N, C-alpha and C positions, 0 to 999 in steps of 0.2 A: 250213676252206674257205679261207680266205686265202691260205693257205700253196700250195693246190692255184691258184690264181687262174690262173698262167702256163698253166700244164699244161690247164686247161680252155680259155682263148686260144685256144692252139692247137689242142686237139682240136675246137673248136667253130669253125674259121675265122675268127678274131676277133671272132667272135658278130656275124657279118653275116647277118641273116635271109634274104637271097635265097640266101645259100650252102648254109647250114642246110639251109633248106624243100628245096634237092634231094639233100640225104644220101638214100642209097641201102642197100639190103640190107647190102652191103660196108662202106659206113661205119659202119655201126650196129654190127654184127661191130667192125670197126675199134675204136668206143668201150667198147664191154662188155670188150673185153681192153686196154683202155688203164689200166696201174695208176696213172697219174697223178691220173685223174680219178673221183668216184663210178660205180659200175659198177653201178647199178640200171636196169634194163630200164624200168621204168617212167617213172623220170627222162629217161632216155635217148630214148624215143619221144616223153617229153613236148615237149621240147626241140624235136626236130623238127617234131612238130605245132605247137608256139607260133610256131616261125620261121613257118611256114606261115599260120597264121592273123593275126600281124602285117601279113605282104604282103597278106592277102585286105582287111584294115584300111585299111591304107596305099590300095587301090585305090579303097575308097569312101570313104575320107573325105580323099584328096591326101597323107596323112601318118599315121603312127602318132599324131604328136605332135598330129595336128589331131582325131586320136579320141578321144586324153585330154582335149582342149581344149571337144568338144563333149559332154563327159559334164562335165565342172567347172562348178560346184563341187560335191561330193559330200562325204558324210560317210565317215569312215576306214570305218564298218559297210558303206554302200552302194557304194562301191567294192570291197570285198572282193569283198561279191554282183556284182557285176558282174565282174570279173575271172574267178571260179567259174563265171560262167555263158558266158565267152568265152572263156578258156583251160582247160588241163585242168593237175592238179598244182600249183597255186598256192594258198596256204594263207594266211591273216589278214597272218602275221607278216612274209612276202618281199612282199607286196602293199603293205601299210606302208610299209616301210624303200625300196621301189622309190620309192613316190609321194614320199617325205618326200626322197629323194635326189634327183627332179626336181624337186621343188617344189611339189608338187599336196596335199600336206599339212604340216604344220606340225610341227616337232621338230624337227629338224636341231642347232636351238641355243637354248640361253637366251637370254633377252631381255638379259640381263646381259655376255653372250659376244660377247668383241672379236669373232669375225664376221659376227656377228647385222648391226652394218652395213652390212657388205658385203651381206649376203644382203638385208636393207632395201636397197640401193641397185638391185638388180638386181630386185625387186619380183616374187619367186613368186608365180604363179597364187593360191597360199591367201592372199597378201597383199594380192593386188589384189582378190579376191573380199570381202574383208572391209573395201574402201573404205567409208564414209558413203555416198559418192554412187553407189555400186551400177555404178557405170560402171567397166571396167577401159578400161587403154589397149591399143592393141595390144602385142604384141612383138616385136621383131626376130627373126630367123629367120636361122638359117644358110642355106648354101648347099645343104644337104640338107635343110634343110625343121623343121631339128628347131629349136626355141624353144633361146636363147641361155640358159643357167643358169649 
């Protein structure tokens, strides 16, 4: 998968949900003919449908990041169930890795990893939820509305 990352980025319009959500039958046929990506009809359809879902969640919550924030904190299993109810073709492994990469679940670094100090400085959501006071400080957001990670 990682070797195909550039081909996926190109095929799926830089992973821009607003562009992918507008993919037509012609785009779908193009994707299914693209040897640079995994050409599974169900997965291609899922990417397009999930892009539309992300846009809907952005409309109802102000951004996809705010939708995530509205459900935080959840356990790994609760997140898996929420994604299974909300999106298509999302399994527990991909949901877990996605949420770890965004900081909603711990596990990207061991406590003794040198990078863990930088992670702690940025106070990812899972770390803020574990505070004894129970109060999380508000996060800075980028111009696009996504939390800085």
